[in-house]
N, C-alpha and C positions, 0 to 999 in steps of 0.2 A: 419814398420812405427809406430811412436809414436802417440797415440791418446790422446786427451785432452777433458776436459769438464769444465763447469763453476763450480767453488768451491761450494760444496753442501751447504755451509753457506751463499752464496752470493745472492744478489738480485740487480735489477736495475730498475730505474724509470725515467720518463721524468719530469723535473722541470717546474715551472711556466713560465720560460723564454725560454723553449724549449731545455734546456741543458740536456744531458744524464748523470745521476749519477749512479755509480755502487758501491754497498756497500758490501765489503767482511766482513763476520761475524768475530768477534774477532779481527778486525783491528780498529785502531783509526783514520781512514781517509775515506774520500769519494773520489772515482776516478771520476773525472768530465771530460766530453767531451763536449766542447762548440760547439753549432750548429751542432749536429751529422747529418750525412746523412743517407739515407736508407741503404747503404751498411754496415755501422757500426751496425745497428740494425739486419741486416740479419746475420752478423757474430755471434752475440750473440745468435740468435735463432738457428743457426746451431750447436753451441756448447752446446746446452741444454742437449745433450747426447754425449757419447764418439765419437769423430770424428777426423779424421786426418786433420791437418792444410792444407795439400796440396789439400785435397778434398774440404775444405771450400773455399780456394782461387779459385779453378776452378769453383765452383758453383756461387760464388759472381761475378767473372769476366764475366761469361756467362750471368748473369742477368743484369749487368751494363757494357755494351761493351766498354765504354769509360774509364773505370777504369783500371789502370795498376796493374799487379799482385804484384809488389813491395810495392804499397801502402797498399794493404790488408795484406801482410806479415808483414809490419812494425806495423800495428795496432794489429795483433795477437801477435807479439813479445812484444808489450807494455803490453798487457793483461797478458801474461805469467810472465813478470817481476814483475808486480803488484800483482801477486798471485791470480788473478781473474780466470785464466785458470790453471787447475792442470792436471797432467798426469793421464791417466787411470790406475787404480790399478788392475794389473793382478794377484796379489797374490791369491793363492787358499788355503783355510783352510778347514778342515773337518767341517761339518755343526755345530757340537756342539761348536767349537771354534769360528766359524764365527758369530753365534748368540750371544755367550757369550760377545764378544767384539764389537758388532755392533755399539753401541753408542760411544765407545771409538775410534773406527776407524774413525768415523765422526769427532770426536774432533781433532784427529791427522791431518785430511785433512784440517779442517777449520782453525786451528791455525798454522800449518806448521812450528813448532819450530825446526824441525829436518829434515835432508835431507832424501830422499827416499819416497816411497809411504806409506800410513798407514799400509799396511800389512808388509812392510819392517821394520817399527818401532816396530810393535807388535812382529814380529819374533826376532828382535834384543833384546827386553826386555826379551823374553823367554829364552835367553841364559845367562842372567846376574845373578850374585850371590851377595846377600846382607847379611851382618852379622849384627844382632841386639844384642847389649849388654844391657840387662835389658828388661824384657817383662812385666813391671808393667803398671802404668797409662799412661806413654808416649810410651813405646815400643810395647805394645800389639795392640793399634790402628794402629800404623805404620805397624806392621806385617799383620794385617787384610787387610789393604788397599793395600799394596803391592801385597798380594795374589789376591785381586780383579783385580788389574791392569794386572796381569799375569806375574809377575817376575819369572824367571826360577827357582831359588832356594833360600831358606832362611836358614840361620843358626841362631838359637835362643839360647842365652846364659843367663842363670839365674839359681840360685840354690834355689830360694824361692818356697814355697808351697802355694797353694791357701787357703786363710782363709776368714771368713765371712766379715772382714773389707774391703776386696778388692771389694766386689760385687757391692757396690754403685757407683763405678767409673770405675772399670776395667770390663766392661761388655762383654769382650771376655770370661769371666769365669762365671760359674753358681754354684748353691748349690751342684750339683752332682760332682763338681770338688774339693770341699773342701778336703784338705789333699793331693791332687795330686800335683806333681811338675808342676809349671806353664808351663814350656816348653813342657811337655807332653800333658797337657790339650789344649794348644794353637795349637800344631801340629794336634790334633784331630779336632779342630774347622776349621783350615785352609783346611784340607782334605775335609771338607764339603763345604767350600766357593769355593775352586778351586782345584780339584783333580790333575790338571796338574802341580801344584807347588811342587817341591821337598823340604821337610822340614827336617833339621837336628837339633834335640834338643840336647843341651849340658847342662846338669844339674850341672853346676859348676859356681862359681863366677870367673870373670876375675881377674887375679892378675899379678904381675910382672913376675912370672915364666911361666905362660901358655899363655900370651897374644900373643906372636909371633905365636905359634902353632894354636891358635883358630882363628886368623884373617887372616892367610895365605890363599891366593886364592880368597879373596873377591874383587869384583869390586868396592864396596864402603861399608862403615860400618856406623853404627849409635850408638852413645853413649847415651843411654837412662837410664843409671843407675847413681845413685848419691851417692852411698856408696862404700867404705869410701871416704868421701868428700875430694877433693884436691889430693887424691892419685890415685883413679881410672882414673882421667883425665890424670895424668902423665903416668900411665901404658899404657893406650890406645894410647896416643900420641907417646910415645917412639916406640911402636910396629908398628903403622901405618906409621910413618916417615921412619922407617927402611925398611918396606915392600913396601913402595911406594903406600899405600892404602889411598885414600881420606876418610875422615870421617866427619859426621855431628853430632854436639853436640846439644842436646835439654834438656830443663828442664821446670818444671811446678810448680809454687808456686802461686796458684790461688789467685787473678784473673789474675796475670801476667804470661804469657807464654813466653818462649824464644826459638827461632828457630835460630840455628847457634851459632858460626861460622861453615861454611863448611871449614875444614882445608884441604889444598891440598899440598902434599909434594913438596918441592922445589919451591913453588909459594907463598903461603900465610904466611909461618911461622907457628909455632905450638903453643901448649898450653902455653909454657913458655912466649912467646911473648905476648899472650893474658893476662896472669897474670900480666906481667909488665905494660901493658897499663891500666889494670883495677886498679892497685894500684895507678897509676898516676892520674886516674880519681876519684878514691874513696879511700882515705888513709886508711880507716878502713876495707877494703875488706879482708885483711889477718885475722884480729881479728874476723870478722864475719864468715869466713870460719871455723876457729878453733872452734868457739862457736857452729856452726851448727853441726860440726863433733862430738862434745861432747854431744850434746843435744839428749836425747832419745825420746822426744815427737815427734809425727808425725806432718808433715806439712799439713796445711789445703789444701783441694783439692776438686774437683768436676768432674763429668763425662763430662760436656760440655767443660770444659777447656782441659781435656785430648784429646778429639776428635777434638777440634779446633787445638790444637798443632799437632796432628797426620796428619790432612788434609794438613796443611801448609808444614809440613816436607816432606810428600810424594810428593807433587808437586815439591819441590826443588830437591828431589832425582831423580825423573823422568827427570826433566830438565837436571840435570848433566849427568845422564847416556846416554841420547839421544844426547846431544850437547857438553858435556865437559865443560859447564859453567852453572852458576846459580846465581840468584840475591844475595844470601847470601854467595857467595864464599868470604872467608876472612872477613866476618862481621856477626853481629848478629842482629836480629830483636826482639824487645820486643812488646808485645801486651797485653793491659788490656782488657780482654773479657767482663768486665762490662761496661766500658766507650767506648770501641771500639777504644781507642787511640793507635796509633802505633808510636813507636819511635825507632831510631837506637841505638844499643848498641855499643860494641867495634868494631872498624874497623881495621883490620890488614893490609889492602892494600888500 
């Protein structure tokens, strides 16, 4: 028999007019029961811990002998559809993993953005493989956070070495890492964050010749590298479209960060479509790209922009992996971290 309990983020109270309000956390609505009777309240009390619906129906009907079982069952069905009652999570993890993800498991229960129990979702993520191209200011925070989430395996692609100019914003690295390849330093850090994550460091730059090989087998990929501008996007796009791998493009030019588009093969169109739409929206975009590509000076940046970008990107990656959809599928979001202004960039669909 399936057992249910009240969503751990939920609460309920009696309003001034006597109506019963149920508030599921992370939801944008109040579930209202006008003029509730004592049987409604008893149902909620019985589901305070994991209980079988059949057991609740029997107890309530015993207490209120004029009440029909179907009435109680209908009320319970309503609560389940509204997400107020959730299934008992019978998944068993070893203690270390149970403790590690305890708050995240509660988040999965309270938000219910994917099917299955919280343990099902966590186990699902532990089998996923994400490839990150570029582990600098954008890519390294994404890698750190995905490790914290408990993603199964990460492939890190970058040929850069850590230098002193990285340390003010790329805080995955420290002075002891100077001169070490970033992918190796980041692998060491991730092993400390979460030893359950498999990390494959690839000390190479992605190019037109190796892209297919490096991206093969990914469940999703992230383009967090920006050099060579306008070329690496084409290399990444060509390979992902051929392999059928969705990928998320991100960039950071403080104070403006860009998350997306999330390109999905056979659904959103790829980078060429994005470029065409960008040129229509901004006629000088091609000239700007060429100028950036030829410019040797570094772009202004800061650590808080890097980690704001990383947080938003990881949220979308997890949404996509768990549900097959995300808010930035086929579109990009721009955010000015100084003004907190958010605007939509190019929309492919």
